[in-house]
Each structure stands twice: as C-alpha cells, then as structure tokens.
KEDREN-867130 format. One record per residue (C-alpha): residue in one letter; chain; x, y, z. Coordinates in pm, whole numbers, plus 50000, padded with zeros to 5 digits. Example, Ala and Ser with C-alpha at 12.3 -4.5 7.8 and 13.67 -1.06 7.14 Angstrom:
<pts>
(A A (51230 49550 50780))
(S A (51367 49894 50714))
</pts>
This chain:
<pts>
(X A (53100 50958 54637))
(X A (53216 50611 54745))
(X A (53421 50422 54486))
(X A (53301 50087 54357))
(X A (53555 49803 54368))
(X A (53578 49431 54307))
(X A (53273 49244 54183))
(X A (53049 49549 54191))
(X A (53287 49734 53958))
(X A (53294 49442 53713))
(X A (52913 49427 53714))
(X A (52886 49801 53652))
(X A (53129 49780 53360))
(X A (52944 49477 53218))
(X A (52611 49658 53230))
(X A (52757 49966 53066))
(X A (52909 49753 52789))
(X A (52584 49565 52741))
(X A (52401 49896 52712))
(X A (52642 49997 52434))
(X A (52578 49670 52250))
(X A (52199 49711 52282))
(X A (52226 50072 52164))
(X A (52432 49976 51856))
(X A (52200 49692 51758))
(X A (51895 49915 51806))
(X A (52046 50184 51584))
(X A (52130 49946 51301))
(X A (51798 49762 51326))
(X A (51602 50088 51324))
(X A (51783 50194 51005))
(X A (51721 49856 50841))
(X A (52096 49796 50805))
(X A (52269 49456 50822))
(X A (52456 49380 51142))
(X A (52694 49118 51003))
(X A (52920 49060 50705))
(X A (53125 48768 50579))
(X A (53422 48914 50766))
(X A (53296 48977 51118))
(X A (53567 49236 51191))
(X A (53434 49462 50917))
(X A (53063 49421 51002))
(X A (52846 49724 51071))
(X A (52800 49621 51434))
(X A (53172 49584 51501))
(X A (53253 49911 51327))
(X A (52986 50092 51528))
(X A (53114 49942 51852))
(X A (53465 50054 51756))
(X A (53334 50410 51735))
(X A (53145 50375 52065))
(X A (53462 50274 52247))
(X A (53586 50631 52219))
(X A (53315 50754 52455))
(X A (53263 50436 52656))
(X A (53584 50307 52821))
(X A (53392 50022 52985))
(X A (53295 49888 52643))
(X A (53659 49894 52533))
(X A (53768 49703 52841))
(X A (53482 49458 52800))
(X A (53570 49378 52438))
(X A (53937 49324 52526))
(X A (53827 49049 52764))
(X A (53661 48874 52464))
(X A (53331 48864 52649))
(X A (53162 49062 52374))
(X A (52814 48908 52366))
(X A (52789 48992 51995))
(X A (52770 48646 51838))
(X A (52501 48587 51570))
(X A (52291 48395 51823))
(X A (52308 48683 52072))
(X A (52221 48933 51798))
(X A (51913 48730 51707))
(X A (51813 48712 52073))
(X A (51847 49087 52124))
(X A (51650 49159 51805))
(X A (51381 48919 51927))
(X A (51361 49099 52262))
(X A (51320 49438 52095))
(X A (51068 49323 51833))
(X A (50861 49133 52089))
(X A (50846 49439 52316))
(X A (50715 49651 52026))
(X A (50455 49392 51925))
(X A (50342 49363 52289))
(X A (50288 49738 52299))
(X A (50078 49717 51984))
(X A (49876 49426 52120))
(X A (49817 49601 52452))
(X A (49684 49911 52276))
(X A (49448 49697 52066))
(X A (49337 49444 52326))
(X A (49104 49684 52504))
(X A (48868 49726 52209))
(X A (48767 49585 51872))
(X A (49012 49560 51584))
(X A (49042 49456 51221))
(X A (49304 49254 51036))
(X A (49464 49322 50697))
(X A (49686 49077 50512))
(X A (49868 49051 50182))
(X A (50136 48821 50046))
(X A (50442 48848 49823))
(X A (50760 48659 49742))
(X A (51094 48766 49882))
(X A (51433 48749 49709))
(X A (51474 48384 49807))
(X A (51140 48284 49657))
(X A (50970 48237 49994))
(X A (50607 48339 50018))
(X A (50575 48607 50286))
(X A (50245 48713 50443))
(X A (50233 49057 50603))
(X A (49968 49089 50875))
(X A (49856 49429 51008))
(X A (49601 49541 51266))
(X A (49364 49834 51238))
(X A (49217 49988 51552))
(X A (49086 50314 51694))
(X A (49257 50480 51991))
(X A (49097 50680 52271))
(X A (49122 51000 52066))
(X A (48915 50829 51791))
(X A (49215 50823 51559))
(X A (49271 50526 51329))
(X A (49593 50328 51372))
(X A (49724 50064 51131))
(X A (50020 49864 51258))
(X A (50228 49575 51124))
(X A (50264 49281 51363))
(X A (50489 49060 51155))
(X A (50592 48876 50839))
(X A (50510 48505 50822))
(X A (50640 48253 50570))
(X A (50400 47995 50424))
(X A (50460 47694 50202))
(X A (50116 47722 50045))
(X A (49872 48004 49978))
(X A (49551 47807 50016))
(X A (49273 47967 50216))
(X A (49305 47712 50496))
(X A (49677 47777 50541))
(X A (49645 48156 50530))
(X A (49349 48167 50767))
(X A (49539 47943 51009))
(X A (49841 48176 50992))
(X A (49625 48481 51065))
(X A (49452 48316 51360))
(X A (49783 48186 51496))
(X A (49936 48536 51472))
(X A (49646 48679 51674))
(X A (49668 48397 51927))
(X A (50042 48455 51982))
(X A (49981 48816 52089))
(X A (49675 48713 52294))
(X A (49409 48886 52085))
(X A (49064 48732 52101))
(X A (48912 48650 51762))
(X A (48573 48743 51907))
(X A (48689 49106 51904))
(X A (48763 49097 51531))
(X A (48528 49332 51343))
(X A (48690 49366 51004))
(X A (48900 49193 50738))
(X A (49065 49340 50430))
(X A (49238 49141 50158))
(X A (49281 49150 49782))
(X A (49030 48999 49542))
(X A (49203 48664 49485))
(X A (48976 48364 49526))
(X A (49181 48219 49811))
(X A (49132 48541 50010))
(X A (48785 48669 49915))
(X A (48610 48348 49811))
(X A (48248 48353 49924))
(X A (48244 47999 50060))
(X A (48602 47878 50104))
(X A (48810 48196 50104))
(X A (49004 48323 50405))
(X A (48732 48574 50488))
(X A (48466 48301 50482))
(X A (48667 48068 50707))
(X A (48723 48345 50963))
(X A (48357 48443 50947))
(X A (48264 48092 51048))
(X A (48417 48172 51387))
(X A (48327 48543 51403))
(X A (48038 48645 51170))
(X A (48074 49014 51265))
(X A (48418 49036 51102))
(X A (48302 49223 50791))
(X A (48508 49165 50480))
(X A (48624 49450 50255))
(X A (48791 49394 49921))
(X A (49077 49647 49924))
(X A (48943 49965 49764))
(X A (49287 50058 49627))
(X A (49320 49720 49456))
(X A (48977 49760 49303))
(X A (49054 50104 49166))
(X A (49376 49978 49011))
(X A (49191 49684 48857))
(X A (48924 49917 48718))
(X A (49188 50132 48549))
(X A (49359 49822 48411))
(X A (49026 49693 48279))
(X A (48986 50019 48088))
(X A (49341 50031 47951))
(X A (49348 49664 47853))
(X A (48996 49663 47710))
(X A (49048 49947 47459))
(X A (49290 49829 47191))
(X A (49442 50170 47099))
(X A (49515 50242 47467))
(X A (49658 49895 47529))
(X A (49883 49912 47221))
(X A (50003 50262 47308))
(X A (50084 50180 47671))
(X A (50268 49860 47577))
(X A (50467 50046 47311))
(X A (50547 50325 47558))
(X A (50665 50076 47819))
(X A (50898 49907 47570))
(X A (51033 50243 47456))
(X A (51100 50362 47812))
(X A (51276 50034 47884))
(X A (51480 50074 47564))
(X A (51624 50401 47698))
(X A (51659 50303 48064))
(X A (51843 49981 47982))
(X A (52138 50171 47840))
(X A (52332 50460 47998))
(X A (52454 50553 47651))
(X A (52098 50595 47521))
(X A (52003 50794 47831))
(X A (52298 51024 47767))
(X A (52179 51067 47409))
(X A (51832 51157 47538))
(X A (51974 51424 47769))
(X A (52194 51552 47486))
(X A (51882 51626 47280))
(X A (51733 51840 47558))
(X A (51531 51609 47782))
(X A (51491 51789 48114))
(X A (51440 51468 48309))
(X A (51494 51099 48244))
(X A (51195 50888 48147))
(X A (51004 50747 48442))
(X A (50964 50367 48459))
(X A (50626 50217 48369))
(X A (50565 49947 48632))
(X A (50239 49746 48622))
(X A (50242 49677 48998))
(X A (50299 50037 49115))
(X A (49959 50187 49084))
(X A (50045 50555 49072))
(X A (50350 50544 48847))
(X A (50167 50526 48513))
(X A (50074 50893 48499))
(X A (50428 51032 48558))
(X A (50568 50772 48316))
(X A (50337 50875 48031))
(X A (50376 51244 48120))
(X A (50756 51215 48101))
(X A (50724 51089 47742))
(X A (50489 51367 47632))
(X A (50692 51638 47807))
(X A (51008 51517 47632))
(X A (50842 51411 47307))
(X A (51073 51601 47072))
(X A (51387 51494 47257))
(X A (51277 51129 47263))
(X A (51194 51129 46891))
(X A (51522 51299 46798))
(X A (51718 51055 47015))
(X A (51552 50755 46852))
(X A (51628 50886 46504))
(X A (51991 50959 46600))
(X A (52034 50610 46747))
(X A (51882 50451 46437))
(X A (52111 50650 46204))
(X A (52428 50594 46408))
(X A (52653 50346 46219))
(X A (52796 50218 46547))
(X A (52457 50103 46670))
(X A (52393 49731 46652))
(X A (52145 49637 46377))
(X A (51885 49499 46618))
(X A (51901 49811 46835))
(X A (51887 50039 46532))
(X A (51581 49856 46406))
(X A (51412 49887 46745))
(X A (51486 50260 46762))
(X A (51360 50311 46406))
(X A (51037 50128 46488))
(X A (50977 50338 46799))
(X A (51045 50656 46600))
(X A (50797 50566 46327))
(X A (50535 50487 46589))
(X A (50588 50819 46768))
(X A (50547 51011 46440))
(X A (50195 50873 46389))
(X A (49892 51059 46522))
(X A (49735 50731 46634))
(X A (50012 50679 46889))
(X A (50001 51038 47009))
(X A (49621 51030 47042))
(X A (49633 50706 47243))
(X A (49910 50842 47465))
(X A (49717 51167 47528))
(X A (49392 50983 47599))
(X A (49557 50742 47844))
(X A (49723 51033 48024))
(X A (49393 51224 48030))
(X A (49217 50935 48207))
(X A (49507 50870 48444))
(X A (49516 51234 48550))
(X A (49163 51186 48683))
(X A (49222 50853 48853))
(X A (49575 50893 48998))
(X A (49483 51154 49265))
(X A (49207 50921 49385))
(X A (49450 50626 49382))
(X A (49683 50822 49609))
(X A (49402 50936 49840))
(X A (49247 50593 49900))
(X A (49582 50453 50017))
(X A (49594 50667 50332))
(X A (49588 50475 50659))
(X A (49341 50728 50803))
(X A (49094 50670 50520))
(X A (48767 50501 50607))
(X A (48568 50268 50387))
(X A (48288 50522 50350))
(X A (48531 50799 50253))
(X A (48696 50583 49988))
(X A (48364 50475 49839))
(X A (48254 50838 49829))
(X A (48576 50932 49647))
(X A (48510 50663 49388))
(X A (48151 50783 49342))
(X A (48281 51134 49273))
(X A (48538 50992 49030))
(X A (48264 50795 48854))
(X A (48061 51111 48806))
(X A (48365 51307 48686))
(X A (48457 51041 48430))
(X A (48096 51024 48307))
(X A (48103 51399 48250))
(X A (48394 51358 48009))
(X A (48165 51211 47740))
(X A (48062 51560 47632))
(X A (48419 51696 47625))
(X A (48555 51517 47320))
(X A (48564 51827 47100))
(X A (48787 52024 47337))
(X A (49010 51723 47402))
(X A (49048 51652 47030))
(X A (49126 52014 46944))
(X A (49387 52031 47220))
(X A (49545 51702 47109))
(X A (49561 51811 46743))
(X A (49716 52145 46840))
(X A (49977 51977 47060))
(X A (50059 51729 46783))
(X A (50121 52012 46538))
(X A (50360 52179 46782))
(X A (50558 51857 46823))
(X A (50575 51779 46453))
(X A (50356 51468 46471))
(X A (50181 51368 46150))
(X A (49834 51525 46124))
(X A (49527 51301 46170))
(X A (49399 51139 45854))
(X A (49143 50879 45748))
(X A (49257 50527 45682))
(X A (49240 50386 45332))
(X A (48908 50211 45272))
(X A (48951 49837 45249))
(X A (48670 49650 45075))
(X A (48556 49331 45248))
(X A (48594 49000 45061))
(X A (48302 48924 44831))
(X A (48211 48615 45031))
(X A (48166 48834 45340))
(X A (47997 49125 45163))
(X A (47622 49119 45230))
(X A (47559 49414 45005))
(X A (47508 49676 45277))
(X A (47742 49972 45295))
(X A (47947 49973 45620))
(X A (47985 50287 45827))
(X A (48278 50499 45720))
(X A (48378 50815 45908))
(X A (48380 51125 45694))
(X A (48645 51314 45891))
(X A (48935 51216 46118))
(X A (48739 51361 46407))
(X A (48457 51115 46338))
(X A (48713 50834 46342))
(X A (48861 50920 46683))
(X A (48535 51012 46856))
(X A (48418 50648 46907))
(X A (48760 50556 47050))
(X A (48737 50838 47303))
(X A (48382 50748 47404))
(X A (48471 50379 47426))
(X A (48757 50453 47668))
(X A (48542 50679 47887))
(X A (48252 50432 47892))
(X A (48486 50144 47961))
(X A (48632 50318 48266))
(X A (48282 50405 48394))
(X A (48170 50046 48347))
(X A (48480 49913 48523))
(X A (48424 50143 48822))
(X A (48060 50037 48836))
(X A (48149 49669 48820))
(X A (48429 49684 49078))
(X A (48248 49906 49328))
(X A (47883 49839 49254))
(X A (47828 50204 49160))
(X A (47577 50313 48900))
(X A (47265 50116 48816))
(X A (47176 49821 49035))
(X A (47395 49930 49324))
(X A (47320 49771 49660))
(X A (47092 49494 49529))
(X A (47235 49249 49784))
(X A (47312 49317 50149))
(X A (47692 49294 50156))
(X A (47941 49367 50431))
(X A (48006 49709 50283))
(X A (47635 49775 50291))
(X A (47631 49689 50661))
(X A (47908 49940 50728))
(X A (47719 50200 50526))
(X A (47406 50130 50731))
(X A (47601 50180 51052))
(X A (47733 50512 50924))
(X A (47383 50618 50820))
(X A (47256 50532 51167))
(X A (47508 50776 51318))
(X A (47439 51052 51068))
(X A (47060 51032 51042))
(X A (46935 50801 51322))
(X A (46730 50619 51056))
(X A (46515 50354 51225))
(X A (46575 50082 50964))
(X A (46950 50137 50965))
(X A (46957 50137 51344))
(X A (46763 49811 51361))
(X A (46983 49636 51101))
(X A (47305 49762 51261))
(X A (47204 49661 51613))
(X A (47102 49314 51494))
(X A (47425 49253 51303))
(X A (47667 49382 51567))
(X A (47457 49244 51856))
(X A (47402 49583 52019))
(X A (47123 49706 52244))
(X A (46887 49852 51985))
(X A (46691 50064 52231))
(X A (46997 50232 52382))
(X A (47160 50274 52042))
(X A (46850 50438 51893))
(X A (46816 50671 52193))
(X A (47181 50779 52186))
(X A (47182 50837 51809))
(X A (46870 51054 51843))
(X A (47031 51243 52130))
(X A (47338 51299 51909))
(X A (47116 51451 51643))
(X A (46943 51677 51896))
(X A (47263 51795 52066))
(X A (47440 51869 51739))
(X A (47137 52056 51605))
(X A (47110 52269 51918))
(X A (47483 52348 51922))
(X A (47500 52413 51547))
(X A (47731 52121 51476))
(X A (47686 51988 51119))
(X A (47659 51612 51068))
(X A (47720 51579 50697))
(X A (47994 51317 50706))
(X A (48161 51066 50933))
(X A (48438 51318 51000))
(X A (48176 51550 51152))
(X A (48063 51272 51385))
(X A (48423 51209 51489))
(X A (48477 51578 51557))
(X A (48158 51598 51764))
(X A (48225 51286 51973))
(X A (48579 51398 52054))
(X A (48420 51647 52290))
(X A (48452 51492 52637))
(X A (48099 51572 52748))
(X A (47942 51417 52438))
(X A (48160 51105 52456))
(X A (48054 51048 52817))
(X A (47690 51123 52741))
(X A (47663 50898 52433))
(X A (47875 50583 52487))
(X A (47665 50380 52241))
(X A (47741 50630 51964))
(X A (48111 50615 52048))
(X A (48102 50236 52034))
(X A (47925 50235 51698))
(X A (48167 50496 51563))
(X A (48457 50274 51665))
(X A (48302 49986 51472))
(X A (48262 50198 51159))
(X A (48614 50340 51178))
(X A (48762 49996 51247))
(X A (48629 49857 50918))
(X A (48943 49859 50699))
(X A (48951 50028 50360))
(X A (49278 49906 50205))
(X A (49569 49669 50258))
(X A (49820 49939 50168))
(X A (49986 49932 50510))
(X A (50062 49563 50460))
(X A (50192 49634 50110))
(X A (50417 49914 50232))
(X A (50593 49660 50451))
(X A (50700 49483 50129))
(X A (50925 49779 50053))
(X A (51098 49722 50386))
(X A (51112 49350 50307))
(X A (51300 49418 49982))
(X A (51553 49633 50166))
(X A (51605 49380 50445))
(X A (51611 49052 50254))
(X A (51792 49147 49936))
(X A (52006 48927 49714))
(X A (52305 48964 49947))
(X A (52098 48861 50252))
(X A (51879 48593 50095))
(X A (51982 48331 50355))
(X A (51839 48530 50646))
(X A (51626 48312 50873))
(X A (51255 48381 50898))
(X A (51272 48468 51269))
(X A (51549 48721 51218))
(X A (51368 48868 50914))
(X A (51047 48909 51112))
(X A (51221 49076 51406))
(X A (51432 49299 51182))
(X A (51123 49407 50988))
(X A (50933 49505 51303))
(X A (51233 49701 51435))
(X A (51285 49880 51102))
(X A (50916 49971 51060))
(X A (50886 50104 51416))
(X A (51221 50280 51452))
(X A (51082 50552 51679))
(X A (50914 50304 51913))
(X A (51234 50098 51909))
(X A (51446 50384 52041))
(X A (51179 50470 52298))
(X A (51181 50123 52456))
(X A (51291 50079 52817))
(X A (51639 49950 52742))
(X A (51716 49872 53104))
(X A (51413 49642 53125))
(X A (51519 49462 52806))
(X A (51873 49423 52935))
(X A (51744 49282 53264))
(X A (51527 49030 53075))
(X A (51824 48933 52861))
(X A (52056 48896 53159))
(X A (51821 48679 53365))
(X A (51776 48412 53098))
(X A (52083 48208 53202))
(X A (52277 48167 53529))
(X A (52599 48270 53351))
(X A (52451 48604 53253))
(X A (52315 48656 53603))
(X A (52664 48610 53738))
(X A (52814 48851 53482))
(X A (52554 49127 53493))
(X A (52434 49093 53850))
(X A (52062 49087 53786))
(X A (51878 48814 53968))
</pts>
C-alpha cells in the first residue's frame, strides 16, 4: 500500500479528527447531555474527546495543533446539521402522502412559551407514525400567532398545507375555538383538515369534573395530596414512615400527570396503618415543631374518620376503571375511532356500577375495620333555624348505608355525565355533523360500504364517489369470500396489507390512509416536554432557541441520529467556507 505524505496526509488526519468530533457530539446529543460547562476543559465534549484520543492518534495530533473545531459556534453548527438531516428525512417520508399536525405548548425553565409541533402520517405498510419536527418559542399564544407558527414550520420543511388532513390540539379557546381558534384559521385554507380535540385531554377533564364536582371526593383528594406532600417534603418524616412498616414511599399526587392519581391513592391505602402510626408519632414527638405537630395531628384525625376512608376508597374505585383507558388512549398507534370506542366501553362500565353499591360498601366497611378506622355512623341531626323551617320534615337517612349511598351514586352519575358531555356519548350523541362524525362516516364506509356514508365521505374529501363506492363494495365481497372479518378498522388494515388487495383497491387504501391519519391525541407532543425539561433545566436556562430545538430533535431521535450518513454531513460542513475546504480537502 502506497504511503500518503504531505498535504494528503494532513487532509486525511483532519478528516479523521473531524469524524471523531462529529461522533462525540452525536453521542452526547443523542443522550440529551450538555456539551459545555463553565470551564471548557472539564466539559463533557472535551472529556469525551480526551478518551477518544487513546484510539485515534490523528485526533490527538489535531488537538495539539489547536485546530480543534469545537468552539460553541461550531458545536451549534454541527447540531444544526444533524437535526436538519433528521427533519428532512421525516419530511421526505411524509411529503408523498397526506398528513396531520399535532401541537401543544408549555413553559420552559426560563419562562419562555414553547410550542411542540408533531406530524402524524401513515407509511407504506399502513402503520401510523407520529414524529416531532421541532420546538418553537412564541411571545404570545393567540390563535393568529400559533397558526402562523404551525404554517411556517410546515413551509420550512416544504410540506404543502393542501395535504393536511387532520389537526389535534387541546380544548383551549385559542386552539379549538369554532370561529377564531387555530383549527378554524387553518381550515380557512384547507377545509379538509379535520379537527380533533385530544381524546386523552378530554378523558382527564372528565375525571377531574367528577372528582371536583363531588364534595366528599374533592375534599378527600385535596387532603390526601397535602398529606403526601407533608411526608415527601421531609426525609426525616419519610424515614419515620418506613420505620412503621411502609413497604414503599408514598407516590406523588400531581394534577398534570393524568395516570398518577391511582398509584398515589393506592399507596396511601396500602400503607394506611403505617401512615396513621407515623402521623401520630410525629404529633407526639416533643422535638417536632408546633406547626408540624398540629398538621400531623390534623391528618391523623382525618384518617381515623370513616368519611375520609370512604371518599378515598370511592375515588380509587373510579380511578381503577379510568386509568387503564387513560393509558391506552395515549398510544401513538391509537386511532380516533379506537379511542372513542374505548370511551364508550368505559361509559357503559361506569354506568353498570350504579347497581354495585352494596358490595362496594360492604367491602369498604370490612377494610375499615381491619385498619382500625372508626365505624360508619349517622351524623347528629341539626334542626334548621325557625325562620327557614317550612314545617315539612326533611329527609334523614335511617342507617349509615343510606347516608353513603347517595354519595356513591352521585359520583358514578357525575362521571357518566362528564364522559357524555366531553365525548358526546349517551343521549343526543351525533346531533350535529362534526369533524369526528366525518371520520366515523369514513370508517363506516370502509366497514359496511353504506351508501350515505360513502356519499358524505366522497363529498367532504373530494374523492371520486363512483370509484370509491365500487372499491368499498369489492372489499366487502373479497373479504366475505375469503372469510376475512371486517368488524373493526384493524381488520381493514390487516386485509389491505395483502399486496393483491392493495393493488386491486387503491381507493380503499387511500380512504384508509385518511382515516388513520386523523389524529387522536397530542401525547407525542406532550412527551417532548419531558425531553425539554431535561435539556433546558435551571443550569442551562440561557440556552438559545436554535440550539434547544436542534438538541431536542437529536435527543428524541437518537437512533436516527446515529444512523445518519456522517461522511455526507462532514462534507457539507467542510464545504461551507474556503478555509474548511483547504483544511479538509472537500471541494
């Protein structure tokens, strides 16, 4: 092999060193780790390059020459190259067909309003893909500003708004307003972009409506939250809790984390005796501050009452029915129809609980006796003032069971009513033709080839009604002859994944793509907020918006980041200035 000397050798060493720098930055960015520190010598990037020198002599030689190409500006440029390449891949996979957009906003550690924008599309294998394309800072959250940001984000990656077939946001007026919300402003340019109020948000709001609307449940949950915080705010009190036999620490009760309420309440009931004993010990301890002792004594008295235990058990009973559905509807593969069907099943299950009070009450009373909670009793009768007494005898329960029955029924009915109001289930459902109704009609057209649904779907999506009707009927005939059931949208997906059917029925495939593209939740956008909190924490609050956006994309798509063509990125980086061309030899 001929040796390389002179300029060629310098170029080869420069490229090898640059590859090491790209590799180190890609690793740190994929892990969501900071590259820099106040002292540059002790930064993660420099430490990682120090380790790489052991296996890469060219990198060691390169760094000794002080031509390191690791300044903050170069780091930002390399991150931008990597993030842009990933976003281009996403845009290229979406550009060929229709897509939907999902957006949600939050504040970062510096108080800047961040909008996360995601795309939802269907690939050639008829699999749903939801992908983040970036975080964008806004100075205002008005509908005009947010809609402009969304359209600008799509324009930057060269996606045509005419291909937009779905929108999913939360229920705030600036997002879902009928006339001036973001969805309405976008519909002015593309009427076929159906709007879906995030089904996960709606379920969480329905549960909150129930818990806040029934006073015993609201009081119990607020008291439980304060008590959990009382323990978690002090390592000493947590140690006392473990000393009295708690198998696990109490789970936090966070109002914004939808699925944490059930484990939080369950942790209190499962450790009821230990929690009560700990509170009494803290209250009786002479070294405890008076205000803390009073707080512990108040929590202990509340826990000894049957009212508190009944409210805690009832809240946990309802959450055990709703939490599995909350977790299911957040899946990125979930469709709108599947989520609405899950909620319908939940509505029926909750309604069926009206006749199960006796068993619930007996179980609650038995559990209370085991834990040493005061037995249920009737409240002392309080006579109304004479000026308010109209002479009629008010209703008074004869037994404790009669007292708690209306509370149980009120909570169950309240949850049913909240589900019906948020999702339009129950009586009066589907009175108006909404966007969700249009998606349901399109699904019905695939499953049943109903003439009315076919006509409405073809008119709304501007499809050829004759071809669509023929292909949907052919789908019914083929599936019937081959014994393929068509009971759900998943059955249609399974059938049309067969190559011969997909080629035979292109109109059905196109309609299926439209139905699957309709978004169900904004949970993918919200999951990016977890990455945002890790990237822009209190120690990195001065991070620029461009760097934050590029770092977020790299951290979310770590696998795609490491699969990028590094040589192509290095060539693009090297050809941006004449100085780099001279150093790295790419022209």
